[in-house]
N, C-alpha and C positions, 0 to 999 in steps of 0.2 A: 200569741202576742206576749212579749216580755215587757212588763211595766218598769218604770224607773224608780230610783230610790231617793229618799230625802231624809228629813230629821227623824229623831227617835219617837216623839209623841204625836207629831202631826204629819200629814201629807199635803203637799201643795197641789191645788186643782186649778188655780187661775192666778193671773197677775193683772192688777188693775192698770189700765192704760191711760184713761182720761174720763172726764165727765161726758155724759151722753144725755142730752135733753136738759130741761130746766128745773126738774123736780128732784134732783139729787141722785139720779141714776148714774151708773158708771159702765163703761165698756171695758171688758176684760179679755185678755188672751187666754184661751183654754190650754191648760197644761196637763190634762188628764187623758189617758187612753180610753176613758169611759165618759164621754160628754153627756150621755143620757142621765147621768147622776144629777145634773142641774135641774131636771124636771121636778124632782122631789125635794130639792134643797130648801130647808126651812131655817137652818141656822148654820153658822160657820165661825171661823176665827179669822181675824186680820192680824198680820204681823206688822210690827213697827220696829225699825232698826234699833237695837239696844234695849228693847222692851219685850216683856212676855206677850204672847199672842192674846188678843182681847176678843171676847165673844161678841157676835153680832147676830141680829135677827134678820133673816132674808124675807122681805115683803113680796117681791116679785122677781121672776127670772124669765128671760126669753132669748132665743138665738137671734143673731143679726149679723149677716155677712161674714160667717166663719168665726164669729166671736160670740160672747155671751154678755147680755146686758143684765146688770144686777141692781136692785133697789134695796138698800139696807135701811132699817129703822134708824131714825135720827139723822139721816142724810137727806135733807129736804130742799137743797139749793145747789146751784152750780158751784158756789164757793165751798160748801161743805163737801161736795163730791170731789172737787179739785184737791182737797187735803188727803184724799185716799190714793191719789196717783202714785203708782210704783209699789203699793202694798200687795202682798200675796194673800190669796184666799186659801185658808187651810181647813182641813177636816181632821178630827181625831183619827189616828191610825186604825182604831177598831172599826171604823166605818168604811174601810177599804172594800172595794168590790171583790167578791170571791173569784178566784181564778180557776180555770179547769186543771185537771190532773196534769202534772209535769210542767206547769207554768208557775213562775215565781216573780214576785216583785224584786227588782234589783237590790233594793235596800235590804231585803231579807237575806241576801247572799253575802253582803259585806260583813266581814268579821267571821265568816265560816272557816273552819279548819279544813284543809284539803288533804285527804289521806289516800295514798296509793296502796290499797289493801294487798294486792298481789306481791308487792315489794316489801310490805310491812313497814312503811315509813311515812312520816308526815312531810308534805311538800311545803306547806306554809299557810298563810292566811289571806283570804280574799280581801283586797283593798278597793276594788271597783269592778264595774262591768262596762265593757266598751261595745257600743253598737257598731256593726260593720256593714250593714246592708244585707248580710246573710246570717251566719251563726255568730252570736255575740261572743266576746272573749272575756274570760275571767282574768283579771290582773291579780297575781298571787305573789305576795312578798314572802320569800323563803327564810328570811332571817338576816342577821348581821353579816355584812360583807358579801352577800350573794346577790346576783342579778335577779330582777323581777322575772317571773315566769308567766307566759300567756297560755291559757288552756281553753280550747273551744268549749262553749257551753252546749254541747251536743249530748243527747241521751246515750249514744254509743260510747262516749268517753266519760261523761259524768253519770255513772251508773246508779248512784243513789244520792239524793239530795234531801237533807232533813234540816230545814231552817229552825225547827224547834230546838234541836240539839246543836245547831250551828256546825253541821258536819256535811262535807261533800266527799263522797268516795269516788275515785276515778280509776279507770282502766285504760290508760292511753297507749298508743303505739310506742314501742320501746324507745325510739329516738325523738319523740315529740318534745319532751322537756329539755333535751340538750339543744335541739335546733332553735327553739324560739327564745331561749334565755340570753343569747349572746347579743350584746349591743342594745339592749332595751333600756328605756328610762326607768328610774327607780320608783317613780310615783305616778299616779294617774290623777289629772284634775277632776274636780267634781263634775258630775253629769247632770242631766235634766231631772225634773221633779214630778213626773206623772204618777198617777195613782189609780 
């Protein structure tokens, strides 16, 4: 499973939809690939547009009809819960769920330099990861005046991935880079925010 990327310091795990009940609870859309994380959630951060994320204490959490119901300290009425509508529930990036070997969060791959070791050249920098229903595609910006390159995020092609050094070493079929770079858009819109 490939998880999606988001901001530098925080990962978004839910989006508050509406008040739920009369005691300040909210219903939230789950935006994480690991919904079991809510079972032990005791604290989080809420984002507010134009403001720094603010810490909140989580009093109670339970699943409900494919969503999660959250009760935060200080939210004790329908009115106070309504003020939270549209906010994102964040966790510090350090609290992300560890992934198995050869699995990466998409945000870890953004900004990685892509190197074609056999050819001894740098292809460009990863600007995004696109889900396809099959093998995700790396969007790679090769530099000024050149078209974006799409590289399948497959182990046979991406032979070494090191998010710590922001490096991806590839060994693609000879014509892959030429075939997929023609007529592609120059940028990728932001994707989802799972963690």
